[in-house]
C-alpha positions in Angstrom: 6.9 92.1 71.8 10.5 91.6 70.8 12.7 94.6 69.9 15.8 94.2 67.8 18.2 97.2 67.5 21.2 97.6 65.3 22.8 100.6 67.0 25.2 101.5 64.2 22.5 101.7 61.6 20.1 103.6 63.8 22.8 106.2 64.7 23.2 106.9 60.9 19.5 107.4 60.6 19.4 109.8 63.6 22.2 111.7 62.0 20.2 111.9 58.7 17.3 113.4 60.6 19.4 116.0 62.3 21.2 116.8 59.0 17.7 117.4 57.5 16.9 119.8 60.3 20.2 121.6 59.8 19.6 122.0 56.1 16.1 123.3 56.8 17.5 125.8 59.3 20.0 127.0 56.7 17.3 127.4 54.1 15.1 129.3 56.5 17.9 131.7 57.3 18.6 132.3 53.6 14.9 132.9 52.8 14.7 135.4 55.7 17.8 137.2 54.5 16.4 137.4 50.9 13.2 138.9 52.2 15.2 141.5 54.2 17.2 142.5 51.1 14.0 143.2 49.3 12.7 145.2 52.3 10.1 142.5 53.2 7.6 143.0 50.3 5.5 140.4 52.1 5.8 139.7 55.9 7.8 136.5 56.4 6.7 136.2 60.1 4.2 133.4 59.6 6.7 131.4 57.5 9.5 132.0 60.0 7.4 130.9 62.9 5.9 127.9 61.3 9.1 126.7 59.8 10.9 127.1 63.1 8.2 124.9 64.8 8.6 122.3 62.1 12.4 122.2 62.4 12.1 121.9 66.2 9.7 118.9 65.8 12.2 117.2 63.5 14.9 117.7 66.1 12.6 116.4 68.8 12.0 113.2 66.8 15.7 112.7 66.6 16.1 113.2 70.4 13.3 110.8 71.2 14.7 108.1 68.9 18.2 108.5 70.4 16.8 108.4 73.9 15.0 105.1 73.2 18.1 103.7 71.6 20.3 104.6 74.6 17.7 103.0 76.9 17.8 99.8 75.0 21.6 99.7 74.9 21.7 100.4 78.7 19.3 97.7 79.5 21.3 95.2 77.5 24.5 96.3 79.2 22.9 95.8 82.6 21.5 92.4 82.1 17.9 93.0 81.0 18.3 92.2 77.3 20.9 90.2 75.3 22.9 90.5 72.1 22.0 88.5 69.0 24.9 89.1 66.6 25.2 92.8 66.1 21.7 93.5 67.4 20.6 94.5 70.9 17.3 92.7 71.8 14.6 93.2 74.3 11.5 91.1 75.2 8.8 93.5 76.4 5.6 92.0 77.7 2.4 93.2 76.0 0.9 94.3 79.3 3.8 96.8 79.6 2.0 99.0 77.1 5.2 100.5 75.6 4.1 102.7 72.8 6.6 105.6 72.8 9.9 106.7 74.2 8.4 107.9 77.5 6.6 104.6 78.2 9.7 102.7 77.2 11.7 104.8 79.7 9.2 104.1 82.4 9.1 100.4 81.8 12.9 100.3 81.6 13.4 102.0 84.9 11.2 99.4 86.6 12.7 96.5 84.8 16.2 97.6 85.5 15.3 97.8 89.2 14.0 94.2 89.2 17.1 92.9 87.4 19.4 94.8 89.8 17.5 93.5 92.8 17.6 89.9 91.6 21.3 90.1 90.6 22.2 91.6 94.0 20.4 88.8 95.9 22.3 86.4 93.7 25.5 87.6 95.3 24.2 87.1 98.8 22.9 84.3 100.8 19.4 83.2 99.8 19.8 83.9 96.1 21.4 82.2 93.1 23.7 84.1 90.9 22.3 84.3 87.4 24.3 87.1 85.8 27.6 87.7 84.2 27.7 91.2 85.8 30.2 91.7 88.6 29.1 92.8 92.0 30.6 96.3 91.4 28.7 96.6 88.1 25.4 95.9 89.9 26.3 98.4 92.6 27.1 101.1 89.9 23.7 100.5 88.3 21.9 100.9 91.7 23.9 104.0 92.5 23.2 105.5 89.1 19.4 105.1 89.6 19.1 105.6 93.4 17.4 109.0 93.1 14.9 107.8 90.5 11.6 107.3 92.4 10.1 104.7 89.9 13.3 102.7 90.0 13.5 102.9 93.8 10.0 101.7 94.4 10.4 98.8 92.0 13.8 97.9 93.5 12.4 97.8 97.1 9.4 95.7 96.0 11.7 93.3 94.1 14.4 92.9 96.7 11.8 92.6 99.5 11.6 95.2 102.4 12.0 92.3 104.8 15.5 91.5 103.3 17.0 95.0 103.4 18.7 94.7 106.7 20.1 91.2 106.0 21.5 91.6 102.5 24.5 93.8 103.5 25.4 91.2 106.1 25.5 88.5 103.5 28.1 90.1 101.3 30.8 87.5 101.3 34.5 88.3 102.2 35.5 85.5 99.8 34.1 87.5 96.9 36.7 87.7 94.1 38.4 91.1 93.8 37.6 90.9 90.1 33.9 91.1 91.1 34.2 93.5 94.1 37.1 95.9 94.4 36.6 96.5 98.2 35.0 93.4 99.8 36.0 94.6 103.3 33.8 97.7 103.2 31.1 96.2 101.0 28.6 95.8 103.8 28.9 99.4 105.0 28.8 100.7 101.5 25.8 98.6 100.5 23.9 99.6 103.6 24.5 103.3 102.8 23.4 102.8 99.2 20.2 100.9 100.2 19.4 103.9 102.4 19.6 106.2 99.4 17.2 104.0 97.5 14.8 103.5 100.4 14.7 107.3 100.8 13.7 107.9 97.2 11.1 105.1 97.3 9.6 106.3 100.6 8.6 109.7 99.2 6.2 107.9 96.8 4.4 105.7 99.3 1.1 106.4 100.9 0.4 105.7 104.6 -0.8 102.1 103.9 2.3 101.2 101.9 4.6 103.0 104.4 3.1 101.0 107.2 3.5 97.7 105.4 7.2 98.4 104.5 8.0 99.6 108.0 6.6 96.4 109.6 8.5 94.2 107.1 11.8 96.1 107.9 11.3 96.0 111.6 10.0 92.5 111.8 13.3 90.7 111.9 14.6 92.9 114.8 12.1 91.3 117.2 14.7 88.5 117.6 17.3 90.5 119.6 19.8 87.8 120.2 20.2 86.9 116.6 19.3 90.1 114.8 21.0 92.9 116.6 23.3 93.1 113.6 20.3 93.9 111.5 19.5 96.8 113.8 23.0 98.2 113.0 22.4 97.8 109.3 19.2 99.7 109.7 21.0 102.6 111.4 23.6 102.6 108.7 20.9 102.8 106.1 18.9 105.6 107.6 21.3 107.5 109.9 24.6 109.3 109.5 24.3 110.4 105.9 26.0 113.8 106.1 28.3 114.2 103.1 28.1 118.0 103.1 29.1 118.2 106.8 26.3 120.5 107.8 25.1 118.4 110.8 21.8 117.3 109.1 21.0 114.0 107.5 21.3 114.3 103.7 18.4 111.9 103.0 14.9 113.1 102.7 12.5 110.2 103.7 8.8 110.5 103.3 6.9 111.8 106.4 4.5 108.9 106.6 7.3 106.3 106.3 9.4 107.9 109.1 6.4 108.0 111.4 5.5 104.4 110.7 9.2 103.3 111.2 9.5 105.2 114.4 6.2 103.7 115.7 7.4 100.2 114.9 10.8 100.8 116.3 9.3 101.8 119.7 7.6 98.4 119.9 11.0 96.6 119.8 12.8 95.8 123.1 15.8 98.0 122.3 17.5 97.1 125.5 17.9 93.5 124.6 19.2 94.5 121.2 21.8 96.8 122.6 22.9 94.4 125.3 23.3 91.6 122.7 25.4 93.9 120.5 27.5 94.8 123.5 28.1 91.2 124.5 28.8 90.0 121.0 31.7 92.2 120.0 32.6 90.3 116.9 31.3 92.1 113.9 29.9 88.9 112.4 30.3 85.1 112.9 31.8 82.8 110.4 34.4 85.4 109.4 32.0 87.5 107.6 32.1 91.3 107.9 29.6 93.3 109.9 28.6 96.9 110.0 31.2 99.2 111.6 30.3 101.4 114.6 26.6 101.6 114.5 24.1 101.6 117.4 21.8 98.6 117.9 19.0 100.9 119.0 16.5 100.5 116.2 15.2 104.1 116.7 18.6 105.8 116.4 18.7 106.0 112.6 15.0 106.8 112.2 15.4 109.8 114.6 18.5 111.0 112.8 16.6 110.9 109.5 13.9 113.0 111.1 16.5 115.7 111.3 15.8 116.4 107.7 12.0 116.2 108.0 10.8 118.8 110.5 7.1 117.9 110.0 7.7 114.2 110.8 9.8 115.2 113.8 7.2 117.4 115.2 4.4 114.9 114.6 6.3 112.2 116.3 7.7 114.1 119.3 4.8 116.5 119.9 1.6 115.3 118.2 -1.7 117.2 118.6 -3.4 116.4 122.0 -7.0 115.5 122.3 -7.9 116.6 118.8 -6.7 120.1 119.4 -4.3 121.0 116.6 -2.4 123.6 118.5 -2.0 121.7 121.8 1.1 119.4 121.9 1.4 116.1 123.7 5.0 115.8 124.7 4.7 112.5 126.7 6.7 110.6 124.1 9.5 113.3 124.2 9.7 112.9 127.9 9.8 109.1 127.6 12.5 109.2 125.0 14.8 111.3 127.1 14.8 108.4 129.6 15.4 105.8 126.9 19.0 105.3 127.7 18.9 105.5 131.5 20.1 102.0 132.1 22.2 101.7 128.9 24.3 104.8 128.9 27.5 102.8 129.5 27.1 100.8 126.3 29.4 102.0 123.5 26.7 103.0 121.0 24.1 104.5 123.4 25.1 108.0 122.5 24.1 107.5 118.9 20.5 107.0 119.9 20.5 110.2 121.9 22.2 112.0 119.1 19.4 110.9 116.8 16.8 112.3 119.2 18.6 115.7 119.3 18.4 115.7 115.4 14.7 115.3 115.5 14.3 117.9 118.3 16.4 120.4 116.3 14.3 119.9 113.2 11.0 120.2 115.1 12.1 123.4 116.8 12.6 124.9 113.3 8.8 125.0 113.0 8.7 127.8 115.6 8.9 129.9 112.5 6.0 128.2 110.8 3.2 130.3 109.3 0.7 127.6 110.5 -0.5 128.8 113.9 -1.3 125.4 115.3 2.0 123.9 114.1 3.9 126.9 115.5 2.2 126.5 118.8 3.1 122.8 119.1 6.7 123.6 118.1 6.8 126.3 120.9 5.7 123.7 123.4 8.1 121.1 122.1 11.1 123.5 122.3 10.2 124.5 125.8 9.8 120.9 127.0 12.9 119.7 125.2 15.0 122.2 127.1 13.5 121.0 130.4 13.4 117.2 129.6 16.9 117.0 128.2 18.5 119.1 130.9 16.7 117.1 133.6 16.6 113.6 132.2 19.6 112.9 130.1 23.1 112.1 131.5 25.8 114.4 130.5 27.8 111.3 129.4 25.4 110.8 126.5 26.3 114.1 124.9 28.6 113.6 121.8 29.7 116.3 119.4 26.7 115.7 117.1 24.2 116.0 120.0 25.9 119.2 121.2 25.6 120.9 117.8 21.9 119.8 117.4 21.0 121.0 120.9 22.6 124.3 119.9 20.2 124.5 117.0 17.3 124.1 119.5 18.6 126.9 121.7 19.3 129.1 118.6 15.7 128.7 117.6 14.8 129.9 121.2 17.1 132.9 121.0 14.4 135.2 122.3 13.9 133.2 125.4 17.6 132.7 125.9 18.3 136.4 125.5 15.5 137.3 127.9 16.9 134.9 130.5 20.5 136.0 130.2 19.9 139.8 129.8 18.7 142.4 132.1 15.1 141.4 131.4 15.7 137.8 132.5 16.0 136.5 136.0 15.7 133.3 137.9 12.9 130.8 138.0 11.0 130.2 134.8 12.6 131.0 131.5 11.1 134.1 130.1 9.8 133.8 126.6 10.0 136.4 123.8 6.3 136.8 123.6 6.1 137.8 127.3 4.7 134.4 128.3 6.8 131.9 130.1 8.4 128.7 129.2 8.1 125.9 131.7 11.8 125.3 131.3 13.7 127.2 133.9 16.8 129.4 133.8 18.7 126.6 135.5 17.6 124.2 132.7 19.0 126.6 130.2 22.3 127.1 132.0 22.8 123.4 132.4 22.1 122.7 128.7 24.3 125.5 127.5 27.1 124.5 129.9 27.2 121.0 128.5 27.4 122.1 124.8 29.5 125.2 125.1 32.8 123.3 124.8 32.0 122.4 121.2 33.0 125.2 118.9 30.2 124.7 116.4 27.6 124.5 119.1 28.8 127.6 120.9 29.0 129.4 117.5 25.5 128.3 116.6 24.0 129.7 119.8 26.0 132.9 119.6 24.9 133.4 116.0 21.3 133.0 117.1 21.7 135.6 119.9 23.3 138.1 117.5 20.6 137.6 114.9 17.9 138.0 117.5 19.5 141.3 118.7 19.5 142.5 115.1 15.9 141.4 114.6 14.8 143.1 117.8 16.5 146.3 116.8 14.7 146.3 113.5 11.4 145.3 115.1 11.7 148.2 117.5 12.3 150.7 114.7 9.2 149.4 112.8 7.0 149.4 115.9 8.2 152.9 116.9 7.7 154.4 113.5 6.7 158.1 113.9 7.9 158.2 117.5 10.6 160.7 118.7 14.2 159.9 117.7 15.2 159.3 121.3 12.6 156.5 121.6 13.8 154.9 118.4 17.4 155.1 119.4 16.7 153.7 122.8 15.1 150.6 121.1 18.3 150.1 119.0 20.6 150.4 122.0 18.4 148.2 124.3 18.2 145.4 121.7 22.0 145.2 121.3 22.6 145.7 125.1 20.5 142.6 125.8 22.2 140.6 123.1 25.6 141.6 124.4 24.8 140.6 128.0 23.4 137.3 126.8 26.5 136.3 124.8 28.7 137.5 127.7 26.7 135.0 129.9 27.5 132.3 127.4 31.2 133.4 127.5 31.2 133.1 131.3 29.7 129.6 131.2 32.3 128.6 128.6 35.3 129.7 130.7 34.1 127.8 133.7 33.5 124.8 131.5 37.1 125.1 130.3 38.2 125.1 133.9 36.4 121.9 134.6 37.8 120.2 131.6 41.4 121.3 132.6 41.2 119.0 135.6 40.8 116.0 133.3 41.9 116.8 129.8 44.2 119.7 128.9 43.5 119.4 125.2 39.8 119.4 125.7 40.1 122.5 127.9 42.1 124.3 125.3 39.4 123.4 122.7 36.8 124.7 125.1 38.6 128.0 125.4 38.9 128.3 121.7 35.2 127.5 121.4 34.3 130.4 123.6 36.6 132.8 121.7 35.1 131.7 118.4 31.6 132.1 119.7 32.3 135.8 120.5 33.8 136.3 117.1 30.8 134.7 115.5 28.5 137.0 117.5 30.5 140.0 116.2 30.5 138.8 112.6 26.7 138.3 112.6 26.1 141.7 114.2 28.2 143.3 111.5 27.1 141.6 108.3 24.3 139.1 109.2 23.9 135.4 109.3 25.4 135.0 105.8 28.8 135.6 107.4 28.7 132.2 109.1 26.6 130.2 106.7 23.5 130.5 108.8 19.9 130.6 107.5 18.8 133.2 105.2 16.5 136.0 106.4 18.7 138.0 108.8 17.0 141.1 109.9 18.6 143.8 107.8 15.6 145.6 106.3 15.4 149.4 106.8 12.8 150.9 109.0 9.5 151.3 107.4 9.6 148.1 105.5 6.0 146.8 104.9 6.9 143.2 105.6 6.8 142.2 109.2 9.9 140.7 110.7 9.7 137.1 111.7 9.3 136.2 115.4 11.8 133.5 114.9 14.6 133.1 112.4 14.7 129.3 112.1 18.1 127.5 112.1 17.8 124.3 110.1 21.4 123.3 110.8 24.3 124.3 113.1 26.9 126.8 112.2 30.0 124.9 111.1 33.3 126.8 111.7 36.5 126.2 109.7 35.0 123.5 107.6 34.6 124.1 103.9 32.2 122.0 102.1 32.9 122.7 98.4 29.8 123.3 96.5 27.5 122.6 99.4 27.7 126.1 100.6 26.3 125.5 104.0 29.5 125.7 106.0 31.7 128.7 105.9 34.8 130.1 107.7 34.4 133.1 109.8 37.1 135.1 108.1 35.8 138.5 107.2 34.2 141.6 108.8 35.0 140.3 112.3 35.5 143.2 114.7 38.2 143.0 117.3 35.7 142.8 120.1 31.9 142.6 120.7 31.7 146.2 121.9 33.0 147.4 118.5 30.6 145.1 116.8 27.6 146.3 118.8 28.6 149.9 118.0 28.9 149.2 114.3 25.5 147.3 114.2 23.8 150.1 116.1 25.1 152.8 113.9 24.2 150.8 110.8 20.6 150.4 112.0 20.3 154.1 112.9 21.7 155.1 109.4 19.2 152.8 107.6 16.4 154.3 109.7 17.4 157.8 108.7 18.4 158.8 112.2 21.8 160.2 111.4 22.7 163.6 110.0 23.3 163.5 106.2 26.4 165.6 106.9 28.0 162.7 108.8 28.6 160.9 105.5 30.7 163.8 104.2 33.1 164.0 107.1 36.7 164.2 105.9 39.1 161.2 105.8 42.7 162.2 105.7 44.9 159.8 103.7 47.8 159.7 101.2 47.4 159.7 97.5 49.4 157.5 95.1 52.2 160.1 95.2 52.4 160.1 99.0 50.7 163.5 99.4 48.1 164.0 102.2 44.7 164.7 101.0 41.1 164.8 102.3 38.3 162.8 100.8 34.6 162.8 101.9 33.8 159.7 103.8 31.2 158.5 101.3 33.8 158.5 98.6 36.4 156.7 100.7 34.6 154.0 102.7 33.1 151.2 100.7 30.5 150.5 103.4 28.9 154.0 102.9 26.6 153.4 100.0 24.0 155.5 98.1 20.4 155.0 99.0 17.4 155.2 96.7 16.1 158.8 96.5 19.4 160.4 97.4 21.7 160.5 100.3 23.7 157.7 101.9 23.4 154.9 104.3 25.6 152.0 105.7 26.0 148.5 104.5 28.9 146.8 106.4 28.7 143.8 104.2 30.2 145.9 101.5 33.3 146.7 103.6 36.4 144.6 104.2 37.9 143.0 107.3 38.3 146.4 109.0 34.8 147.8 108.3 33.7 147.9 112.0 37.0 149.6 113.0 36.7 152.1 110.1 33.2 152.9 111.2 34.5 153.7 114.7 37.0 156.1 113.3 34.4 157.8 111.2 31.9 158.2 114.1 34.6 159.7 116.3 34.8 162.6 113.8 31.1 163.0 113.3 30.4 163.1 117.0 33.3 165.2 118.2 33.0 169.0 118.4 36.8 169.4 118.3 37.2 167.5 115.0 37.2 168.9 111.5 33.9 167.7 110.1 34.1 169.5 106.7 36.2 168.8 103.6 38.0 172.0 102.7 36.8 175.4 103.9 33.3 176.3 104.9 31.0 176.2 107.9 31.3 173.2 110.2 28.2 171.1 110.4 26.9 170.4 113.9 28.0 167.3 115.8 25.7 164.3 115.6 24.4 163.8 119.1 22.5 160.7 118.1 25.8 158.9 117.7 26.6 159.6 121.4 23.2 158.4 122.4 23.9 155.0 120.8 26.9 154.4 123.1 26.7 150.6 124.1 25.5 149.9 127.6 25.3 146.1 127.5 26.9 145.6 130.9 29.0 142.8 129.4 30.9 142.4 132.7 27.7 141.7 134.6 26.6 139.1 131.9 29.9 137.3 132.1 30.0 137.3 135.9 26.5 135.8 136.0 27.5 133.2 133.5 30.6 132.3 135.6 28.4 132.1 138.7 26.0 129.7 137.0 29.0 127.7 135.6 30.6 127.3 139.0 27.4 126.0 140.5 27.2 123.4 137.7 30.9 122.6 138.0 30.4 121.9 141.7 27.6 119.5 140.9 29.7 117.6 138.3 28.3 119.5 135.3 
């Protein structure tokens, strides 16, 4: 079937159709107005409804015709059709079954993909150029359609999965700048773009197709001496996509595809690939460009991509054992932590380990799963990951990405970390939040934390996890002790925050010794480590005051008042690290810690404790009316009730007041301290104007923090010195 289109003539007809709809709409409005003037002697409702439907159908026809026209024009502009005089033409095979605008669109997407694939190959070795389009025009078409699943599937089939890792290497440096504006970076850019397309296609494939594609992609990598460059292309395609800077791969590959790719990658002798890459330092022979700074480990990019697919990561690293869905087999995880034992000195070896940490972090997120078996396997994986990484992986393999991702793992184990570093912890096995025991030891935890604490984002992620866990435990205690005496409920609040404070103080102690160690070799790194520790304490304070939203953490911070019917989660899952001082525009996943940060953790703990007590109804209502002395606009001293002065004192449903520190400004925690000093002091004026003084609120005194921060810091320093003495 041949289609001929005169766009100018068709645009006139489309306008005629829309003009008809507009005239009908005007007439409909006039008729309705006439009926209204006559007080609707007959109901116009049926007419108005039916006419509106008819008008909308006419507009829909115009839209469909215009859509088909634009599709035909686009196909012609991108090499599918051709011009015959003033007419756009298309030859559509009969077996395409194009009968309407939707089927035309579907056929067009597939056909455009085939043409783009063929034209791209024409600009690379192994193909013959058959198009007048420039290389950049082809790339723009691929980029425009990369998220379209039908296009992506057709493109991969047309270009050939076995060719994906070679095509970027075949982009010639001699390509005219008229055809390619940036030939130097063309290989890297193309590899990245092909990864986008591959991601879209992979989500449409079943296991059989995924297995076939994975084998075709990985097949060429079995020749290490000649094809190590293709391993680098593969990692550029699948790994490192993080435009929003949140520490997680932006691409979402299909689960089955990732599992098949990882399985195939494990079969390849990665050592030979990585050694060949190290020995052949030129990017490419014959003066052609290669792929800049990528690992030759074929598993690196696949594991990095698993960072955005928690189910694939868990299935690969901790599959069900012996047919028992809730029992994890972590033999592969153990094996992978040894993967770089003999290769750690190679320049790109850290990229492979960083990829593994991405997968571990993603899998640990499923500790919050509602699927019991899945959650159980995630618990085991998290436990073993702490133990295996601490014991098996050289500290030299830790780069900044790995540190951030390992912090996500520890943040998702905040209960166990708090238990180990608080008064309820101890030596030996790492105590778990559910009163069982991790196989990982307290020494494993200290070693892992010590190695990552010098990274500001990593330290902040872990401290955010500790703060959120303290808030959650305070709320959980209030719910579990509903109906119990006030002293019992207040003890629960104080105990939860005391444990959290001691835990973050332990982290602080580790960080200061880590800074000492770095000072001996690198003053700048030491200064950064000190800043990291300070920032972590600030993050802890910010999260205590206003929740995880203050630092861009996951939603679901424990802020519900006592008595809420919904049970609090055992784990608040961190999907990505907390990123400090990095703004990401519209991404919204990385935020500065700039507001509601108390001057110290003690102030923050006090503020959080009082807030929880207020929300649980454990404070006197008279507290919220204590006087605040200040000056009016004329400079005269006046007294105002606290609930009318402080923005963070807010009305609660049913009457009375409570506290929401997120409604306050930068000084909210400090203001709360001033307010409670009045409410709990018998010598203070607690009444606005004349009248009987209300009693002091003894519950406020009961909440006095007892976190023993000094003990926590001292214990962290002791652990740090031991690690420092052993080289870290």
